[in-house]
Residue, then its C-alpha position, 0 to 999 in steps of 0.5 A: m785406833s792408835t798409830t805407832t811410830s818406830t824409833p830410827p836406829p841410832q845415828s853416829p854422832t857428827p863431830s863438831a869442829s873445834p873453834s880453836a882448830s884451823p884448816s892448816t892445823s888439821t892438815g898438818r896433823f893429817m900429814s903428820s899421821r901419814a908420815t908416821v904410817a909411812a915411816v913405820l911401814l918403811g921400817l918394817t919393810l927394811a927390818p930384815f936387811l938391817l937386823g940379825p936372824y934372831a931379831v927378825a924372828t922376834l919381829s915375826r912373833i910380835l906381828v903374830f901377837a899383835l894380830l891376837a891382840l887385835s882379836v881381843n880388841l874386837l871383843t873388849g874394845l869394840t863390843g865391851l866384852p872383856t875376854l880371857g879366852q882368845s888363846a883357846y882359838f889361837g891354839v885351835g888355829a895353831y894346831t889346825a895349821a900344824v896338822v894340815a901342814k904335816n898331813l895335807t898341804d904346806i901352802g900357807p894361805l890354805q893353812l891360814l883359811l882352814a885355821a881361821g875356819v876351824s877356830a870360827l866353827v869352835a867359837v859358834p857353840t862356845g860363843w853361843l854360851a858365852v855371849r849370854a852373859r856380860g861383865v865378870v861372868f863373861l870374863m869367867l866363861t871365856l877363861a873356862i873355855g880357854e882352860i878346856v881347850y888347854s886341857a884338850a891340847v894336853n890330853w888329846k895326844s893322838v892329835t896334839g901330841g900331848t905335852d910334847g906338842i907337834s914338831g917337825v912342821p914343814p916350812v910354809v909355801p906362800l903360793p903354789g909353785t913357789p919355793a918353801l920359805e926357810l929363811d927367817g927373813l922370807v918368813y917375816f915378809y910372809v907374816l908381814a903381808v898377812f898382818l897388813l892385810l888383816f890389819a887393814a880389814v879390821t880397821r875398815l870394819g871399824s868404820t862400818p854400820f856393824a861396828l857402830a852397832l857394836r859400839g852401841i852394845r858396848d855403851n848402852e845395850p838395853r837401848m839397843k835392844a829397845i830399838g830392835y837390834p838383836t844384840r846377842r846375834y851381833a855379839l855372837t857374830v863378832y865373837c866368831g869373827a874374833a875367833a877366826l882372826a885369832g885362829a889366823a894368828g895361830s896359823l902364822w905362829v906355826s909358820v914362824q915356830r914350826f912347832v906348837s904346844p899346849g902352852d900356846a893355848g894357855f892362860e898366859i897368852a890370853a892374859l898378855a893379849l888382854l894386857a896389850v889391849v888395856i895398855g894400848g888403849t881400849g878400842s884403838m887398833w894401832g894402840a893394841c899393836a904397839a902395846a903388843a910389841l912393847i909387852w913382847l919386847t919387855r918379856d922376851y928381850l928385857g926379861n932376858l938381860e943379865a941384870v934382870a934375868g928371870r924377872g920378865p913377869l916382874l917387869l910386865g907387872l911394873l909396866f902395867v902399873i906405870a901404864v895405868y898411872t901415867l897413861p889412863r887412856g893407854l898409848a892411844g891417848v898420847r898426843l904429841p905436841h903440835r907446833p902451830s904454824r905462824k901466820r904472816t901479817a901484812 
């Protein structure tokens, strides 16, 4: 009579303290990071009071694009599933929010929830097919899903308006009984509030046992299967969650633009979102957001300067090459020099 012992689930490695690190150094870095976060939040809050309407609207678009990059990072960085199909769910969410705003309600949170829900529902059958593959095959399947959604947006004219898109979307209302947000600055504050809420939720997800399992799938999926983890179910769950996040970003896009077209579900948006994850550092949430801002400013600001007018794609290509050669770990791998504190000697 033989007995079997089950292998316990993998435990997260316990970081060992570096012999060269001192408590004062760790405290200094912690305080420095908190000061950086506070400075960024202060800058984002004060932006509408310091910048013009066009710059504020650009910041709103950057925040929306950063959320899309976060959804890509959940798959590519956290789970190891590189995707070129997140623009599909971004487009589904945008069209859902536009249709709801014109025919049902102009309340922003309801549009947001419905857009996220519909995108997640669309991701269930498409994700069930996609997560059965890995590597290049998964990448090509997500690309095909994006092209299918783009073709549907072009040809389903009774719902999407075809190549003309959906225009005349009413301004968003943040809460029932409040006035509509027609000024760019007010829309920006609405987008910023949703962005911070979703960013905090995604960051919190990164420290859960579920996220540890996803990292295990990324690093060694055969071992995760061997010890009993349903890896395909985990992958489908995060796939649908990433689609919901992309759909929420699409809803915010409509709140900012008040217009949606098939181009919002096209390949270019998906490629730029994946590029943001690569430049930001695969797996880094704040790195993806920083890279999203860098990419958007390069394409829409630097690309429109008189000296390089019309050469935005060329600038993006140069940015990618420079990032690959100078930042092998992306923006997240950049470490600012830390000045060690001097100890007084008696």
